[in-house]
N, C-alpha and C positions, 0 to 999 in steps of 0.2 A: 487426366492431364497429358499423359503420353499421346492419347488419341487426338488431342487438340494441338499437338505440336509444341507444348509448353516445355521449354528447356532452360539452359543456363541464362541466368539474369532476368528471365521473365518474372513478372510479379504475380503472386497469388494472394489475394486478400481473404481473410477469414473473419466472419462476423457471426459469432455464435455464443450462446450462454455456456455455462460449465457443462462439459460432457466429453466423452471419450473421442467422439468424431472430430473434435477440435484438434486433438493430438494426432490422430490418424491423418488428417488433412495436412497438417504441418510436416509430419514425417514424409508423406508422399511428395510434397513440394521440395523438401530438401533432397530427396532421393533423385529427382530429375534436375537438380541444380538451380531451382527457382529461388526467388527472394520472397520470404513470407512477410505479409503486411497485416499485423494483428489490429483489428478495429474494435472499438468499445461499443458493445451492443446497447449500452445505456444512452448513447448519443441520440439526438433527434434525427429523423430521416434527412432533413436538409443538411445537417452537420455531417452525416455519413456521406451524402452525395458530394459535398465539398471535398472530403478526403479522397473519395474515389476519383474525382476529377483531377486531383493533384497526383495521386499515386499511379493512375493509369494501369490497373492490373489487367492481366490477360484473362483472369478467372476470379470470380467471387464465390467462395464456399460459405453458405449461409443457411439459416433456417427459413423455411418458406414464409412464415409469418413476418419475419424481419425483412426479407428480400422484396416482398411484394409491395412494400411501402416506399421503395426507393425509385427515384427517377433515373439515376445515372448508372444503374447496375449494368456491368458488362456481361459476358457469358457467365451463367450462374449454375453451380452445382447445388441443388436445393435439398436440404435435410428436412425430414418430417413433412414432405409434400404429399397431401392426401391424393389417393389414387383417382378420386373424382375431380380433382382440380385440373384446370387447363393451364399448364405452365406456359410462360411467355416464350417467344421465339428465342432460341439460344440457350434455353434452360434445360437442365438434365436432372432427373430425380436421382438422389444418392442411391436409392434402393434399386434403380434400374441399371446401374453401372455393372457390366458383366464381369465375371471372373476373368482374369487375364494373367499371363506369366509376369513374374516380377520384372519390372523394367530395369535395364542396366543402370548401375550406379554411375551418376555423372560426377567425376572427381572435382573437388573444389580446393582452392588454396586458402591459407589462413587470411590472406588479404582480401579475398572475395567477399562481397556483401551477402550476409545471411538474412537480415531483416530490415525493413523500413518501419520504424515505430514512431507514431505521433505522440509527442509528449502530452502528459495529462493536462486536463483543463480544456474548456471549450471557448474561452474568450480570446480575443486578439488573433494574431496570425498563426495558423497551424504550422508547427515545426516538425518536420519528419526527420528523425535521426537514422542515419545509415550506419548499421552496426555489422561488423565483420564476423566471419566464422572464428577468426583468431581471438576476437574480443570475448565471445562466448566461451571458447575453450579455456582462455586464461581465467575467466571468472569461475567456470566449472571446476578447474583444477584447484584453485585457491579455496573454494568453499567445501569441496569434497574432502580436501586435506583436513579441514577442521571438523566437518560434520558429515561423515560418510553415511549413506543409506544402504543397508545390507539387503541381500535377497531375503524375502520373507517379511521385511518391514513394510509398513503401509503409510503412505502420505495421504492426508485428507485435503483434497483440493476444493476449497470453498470460495476462494477469490477468483475473479475472472481470469482466464488463462491469457487474455490479451495483455494483462498487467505484468510488468517485469518480474515481480516476486514469484507469481505462480508459474510464469513461463520457465523460470529457472528451477524453482523448488518442486513444481508439480508437473514438469515435463522433462527437461534435459537431465537434471540430477537423478531422479528415480530411474529413468530409462538407462542412463549410463551405468548406474550401480546395480541394476537388476531388482529394484524395489517395485512395489505395486502402488498404483494411484487409484484412489477412490474419489469419485466426483459427487458433489451435491450442489443444488442450485439455491436452496433456501438458506437463509442465515438465522432463522429462528432458533434460539438456544435449545429448546426442547428437542427439535429435530437433529441439531448438531450432536447433542449428547446421545441420542438414540443410535445414530450412525456410528459414533465413536465406540459405543458398546457392541454393536452388531459386527463391526469389521475390525475390532481390536486395533484401532489407529495408534501408530507410534510417533508420527510427525505431523505437524500442523503449521500452516502459515496463516496468521490472522492479524488484522489491524487492531489497534487498541480498543476501538469501540466494541468489537466482538468479544474481546477479553473482558471488558467491563461487564457485559451482559452475562457471560459465564460466571464471573466472580459473584455477581448479585445472586444468581441462581444457587450457587454453593452456600453463600451466607444465609439465604433464606432457609435452606434445609438445616443448616447448623443451628440457627436460631429456634427452630421448631423442636429441637431435641430436649429431653429432660436435662436438668442442670448437671447431674452427676455424669451423664454421658458426654455432654459438651465439655466438661472439665477434663475428662479422660482423653478426648480427642485433641483438645488444645495442648495437653501434655505431650501426646505423641507427635504432634506437629512441631512443638518446640524441640523435642529430642531429635527429630529428623533434620531440622534446621541446623542443629549443632553438629550432627554427623556428616552433613553435606556442605559445610561452610566453605571448604577449600575447593571442592569439585562436586558435580552431580554424581549421585550413586543411584540410578533409577531402579536397579534390582532390589536394593535395600529399601528404598522408599516405597516400592510397590508391595513389599511384604509388610512393612511397618504400618502403612496407611491404606491397606487394601480396601476396607469398606468405603473410605472417603474417595479414593481414586477410581472405584468401580463406576462412579458417575461419568467418568471420562473414558470408560472402557477398560481401565486397569492396566493399559500398556503404553499410555502416552508418555513419551520421554522428552521431546523437545517441541517448543513453540517458537517459530521465527516471527518476529514482529518489528514493525517500523512503519514508515510512511506518514506518521503523525507523532506528536509528542506522546511519549509513554511515561505515565506517572511512575516514579520509583516504587510507590506503595503497591501499585498494581502488579508490577513485575515481581516484587518481593513476595506478594501473596501466593502466586503460583509456585515460585521457587521453594517456598517453605513447605509446600505440599509435595515436593519431589519432582516437579515438572520444570525442566530447564527452560528458561526464557532467554532467547537469543535476540538481543536488541541490535539492530543495524541501521545503517543510513545509506541511501543510494539515490541515484537519478536515472531517468531514462537515458540521458546522454552518456552515462557511464555504465551502461549495460544493465546492472542490477544493484550491486552492493559496492560501496566505497569503503566503509568501515563496518566492523562487526565485533561484538564481544565474544571472547573465546571461552568464557566460563572458567577461567583459571586465575583467580576465582571469579565467581559470579559478581557482577556489578550492575546495579540498577540505575546508576546516576549518569551514565554516559552512553554514547552510541558506538563505543569501542575503538579499536585500533584499525589502521588501514589494512586491507587484505593484501596478501603477498603479491608483490609486483606493482602495487599502487602507492603513489605518494600524495600527501596532502600538505598544504601550507595555509596559514592564516595571514591575510594581507590587510594592511591598513588598520592594525589593531589599535584601539583606543583604550578607554578606561576598562579595567578588568580583563584586558587582553582580547577583547571581542573584535573580530574583523571578518572579512569575507573569506569563506572556505573555497580554496581552489584545488584542483586535482589534475594529475596526469598519470598515465600508465597505459597498459595494453588493452584495458577494457573500455577506454574512452572512444566515443563515436568517431567515425571517419570525417563526417561533416553533416550539415543539414541538406536534405535533398533539394537540389535546384535553387539554393538560396545562399549564394556566396557572401552577401552582405550580413545575413544573420550568422553565418558560420564565423566570419571575421570578428563580429561583435562578441561571440561566445568564448573566444580564446584571447589570451594575453599575447603580447608580442613574443614572449619566450615560450609559448606553447602550452600554457596551463589553461584548463577549462574553468571558466567562471561559473560557480554554482548559483550565486545569488543568495546563498544561505549564510547566516551569521553564526559564528561559534568561536570557541577557544579551546586550547589544548592544555591539559594538566601536566604535572611533572612526569607522569608515566607515559605520556603520549596519547592518552585517550582523548577523543574529541567530544566536546559538549556543545550542543546546538542551542541557540536561544531564539531563532526565528528567521524570517525572510527579510532581506533588505527592503523590499517594497512595502512590507507591513510595519516596519519600525515607526514608532511614534516618538517625536521629540517634544517633551513638555516645555512649558514656559520657563521652567527653571533649568532647562538644558539637560534633563535626564532622558536617557534612551529607554524606551519601553517596548517590549515585544509581546503582542497579544497571546501568542502560544504559551509563553511563560506564565502569564497571569491565569489563563484558562486552567492550567494544571493545578492551581491553588483551589479551584472550585470542584475538583474531581470527586469529592465526597458529597457534594450537594445532590439531593434526590431530584433529578430532572431527566428528561429525555435527551436534550442537547443544550449546549451552552457555547456561545462564541463572544469574544470581546472585540469591540470596535472603538475607534476614536469617533466621537459624535460628529465632529466636523467632516470626517470622511463620508459618513452616511448622509448627513444633511449639511452640505457646504454652506457657509455663511455668505450672504449677499452683501452685507455691510462690512464694517471694520472687523479686524480679527479680535477674538476674545480668548480667554484662557481655555486651552484644550481640556476636554473631560472624556473619561472612558465610560462606556456603557456595556452591560452584559445583555446580549440577546438570548432569551431563555425559552425553551419549549418544554411544556409539561411540568413546570415548577409548581409545587404545592406548599413548600415550607420556606417562606421568605426569611424566617429567622436563621435558617441554615446558610442562606446566601449572605446575610449580614454578618454572621459569625465568621465565615471564611474570609469575608472582605476585611474585617477588622484585623486579621492576622497579617495582612499585607502591609508593607511600608506605605506611608501616606501617599507618595507620588504614584504608587501602583494601584491604588484603590479605585473601584468603579464608582461613579456618582449615582448610578441607578440601574434599573433593569428595564428591558422592553420585552413584554410577553409576545410570543409568536406561536401561532397554531400550526403552520405548515412545517413539513420536514425540511431540514436544511439541505440545500443542493450540494451534492457531493460527486466526486469522480468515481470511476469504477473501483478504485482502491480506497474509497471512503474518505478521501481528503476533502476538507471543506472548501467549497468554491466561494471564497470570501467576497469577491467582486460581484458575483451573481446574487448572493444573499443581500449585500448592501443595496443593489439595484431594486430588489423586491421590497426591502424595507422602505427605501426612498419613495417608491411608487405607492405604497399602501398606507404608511403612517408618517406623521411629522415628529419633530423633536418633542412636541408636547406629550408624546406617548411614553416618555421616560418616567418611570416610577422612582422617585428619589429614595435613596437608602439613608437610614439614620446614621 
């Protein structure tokens, strides 16, 4: 970077899978005063080309296999470039960069831009959030105050570092605190558990889908135990839950439940989760095992985290309280106190890059960021989310329904993936309007009775009318958020409304 003349405010894009060189490249860019542009390696080459055209980076740091598929790549620093390969003009192999003296640190102010981050999702107009050094420092200070990582502790980085959660928890926080980062690219539960055991992992950030897989693996092992042994373990789990009701006590839990926690390495203390609806039963399962589950809520536009639970005491029913320095309000509250969540504070983005109209639409006249998320606050100030404004369904009876809320009711159904849609959204009617009905799109379901049983427990107006079986994996962002619009398009193109299997 120094040799290419990259300095203050120049942009350095990073397109890589989970690995240490992602962090090295970002640290180098910050060292010379550049702006880091994290890119999602799961995007298609045309989508990456579009973002490169918008960001106009002076350098792209990428893996050879990813970079060679691009048309709009600028100067490239290529990782894992075979010696036999013929790099394109302007390309440099990472392995060929000579040793050099540490470049002088280019000082930055809190108001200077640190990153240009494109918000998750591939549909619509790309929105690049300009986030300042001050925003990240305010976020870091607030989170480390709650959950410091100490020298000798080890964070397990399994989410892509381009995502806000891992950028903070798997890069800035561990490096600021002197902790260690362990990277892994596969999300298969058996490999996750093996690495947690090998490296004695203490901290982990995971989306709910990963936690569901780990929970299933634990339950399968417990179900295979002799009856007396299972009864003994259940008793110890219950005792641990009683002793840690007011606050986590990881040292106690690790002694009390050592054989059970050995599957997670025996040292796992905290799991940070969010990005999608977290079933209370899922969070409670791990907390009862002595693993603190920190549920939070955030946006790319607000750096990382807006609210987070402080585990004083543990609560699985909310996304927590605003972090220090951040304010939230609920606007336009209707029945049940549900309205749009809005936020302001030092972690909120400066603006969208080169998009004044989008920036103006994102903020209220009095300076609050519109999140587009719907929620309500309880008497203790904790925030409860119910869904996205654009996903809300209004029934013929005037009831508001949130797909994310209904999906949580099917959490125990044995299937690979499940998503709830309004049928008219997937297959718009060409004639007159009819009564809206809900459908559950399900991958890998084998027990229809379990779906029917869960459905009957819902109020009448929330029940799904039927299921649509789907073979392909659901499209998701790097943080495993469901891309509802993309899945609806795939359904619309492949099957008709007659594919709905009606439930009794």
